[in-house]
N, C-alpha and C positions, 0 to 999 in steps of 0.2 A: 288560810295559805295553800295554794300548790303547792305541791312537792317536788323535787329535781328529778325530772327523767333521762335528759340525757345534756350533759356539754361536751362541748368540742371546738376547736381553731378550725377559722376555714384557711385556705391559699393565701391570707393575708399575716394571719397570725391573728386575727380577732376572734374572741369568743364568744361563743354562743351556749345560749339555755335553750332547753326544752324541757314545760314546767309538765306535768301529772293533766292538768286539765287540756293541753297540746298549747297553749301559747308560747310562742319563741320570741327571744329577746336577744338581738345581737349588740355587741360589743360590751358585755357584763362584766364584771369585776367578782372574785374573792377575797373578801374581807375576815379577818376573826376578830372578834370583838374582844377578846384576851388571849394574844398570842404568847403570853411567857406563862400565866398562870394555869390557863386549859388550853391549848396550842390546837385538840382534837374538839371543842366543845366552841359551841355559840360563834356559828360562821353561817356571814350575809353574805347573798348574791344580790347583786347591785347593777340596775340599767346604768345606758349610759349618763343619765341626768344625776345618778346616784339614789336615785328610789329601789328599795329592796322589791326583790319579786321573789324571795325564797328565803326561806329561814332553814337552818343546819343545825340540828340539836347537838347531834355528835356525830362527826363524820365518820368517826367505826362503823355506825350502824349503816352506811352507804353498801351497796353491791361494788365488788372491788372496781370495775372497772369505774363505774363513778366515781367512787372515793381515790383511785389514781388521779384522774380529770382535775379532779376538784385539791389535791395536795399540789399536782403540778401549778395550776391558777394560781393558788396561795403562793407560793414558791418563787414563780416569775412576779408576784406584785411584788414581794417582800424583797427580792432584789433589782431595784431601783436606786441607780446613780441617779445624783442630782445635778442637774446642768447649772453652773455657776458663772457660765462665761461661755456665748455661741463666737468665734473666733472667725470663721466664716464658710459660706454654704456654695458649693458648685453654680447655681442656677437657682433663679426666685420658681421656675418652672418644675415642677416634680417628672420624675426621680430627681432627687439633687443629694449630693452629699453633704454632710455637716461636719465638719470639726468643730466640738468643743471642749470646755474643758469642764470636769466632773470632779465630786468630790471622792470619787476613785482616782482620776488620773485626767488625761487626754486621750479621746476618741473620735474616728471616725466612724460614721455611720450615714447608712441609706434611707433618705425618708422619701416613701413611696408615692402619696397621695399627702395636699394638706389635710384629709378627713385622719390621716394617723397623727393628728397634734388636737388630743381634748381637752374641754377646759373644763376643769372640775368644780372651780370657782371665778370669780372677778379676777383672783391673780393667781393660782395654781393653774397650771398646764401639765398634759400626758403626754411623749412625744412617742410614739412605739418605730420601733426602725422596722425594714426589710425585715428582721430575722424573727422579729416579737417583744425586742428587749426594751421594755418601757424607762425611760428617762421622765424625771417628774422637773418640774422648775415649781420651784414652791413658794418664791413670790416674785412676781415678773416685774413689779415695780423698781426691786432693789436691786435686778440686775444693772451692770455697765447700759450707757446709752445707743453704742454701738451693737450690741448684744438684743437690745430691744428693736430698734431698726432692724433690725434682720429677721426678727419675730414678725413684728408686723407686716412683714413680705406678707406671711403664711396665716396669718390670722382674719 
């Protein structure tokens, strides 16, 4: 497996990775295998379909700029409020402003495009706002009917 050469966010906040073999991957995420026990070890870079494209044995072994990029990606992923109710959306066209209830309180955010809603599994979604903050919908079927109806317009 190739090593990570570069990782950066684009203007929409989507994370892109370039590997040592020259391959490029858009919409990647960084995941810690053992976040509590060994937070700097065993980090996987996954593509948009959840397939591993790169494995990092130890974060400290990366050059400083790359280590900072991966650390920021991990922090952004780990700060992920969970949407428990979609109260309203300003429009069914994008960009649209969403008013949601999360496990951390209520908030409004702007959804720039439908591609900013990513399906991780049949029931799990990640919604990225215009600033790159990601919101988790852990179990789509468990949301109330109103929330599901609003989300269905974008899926």
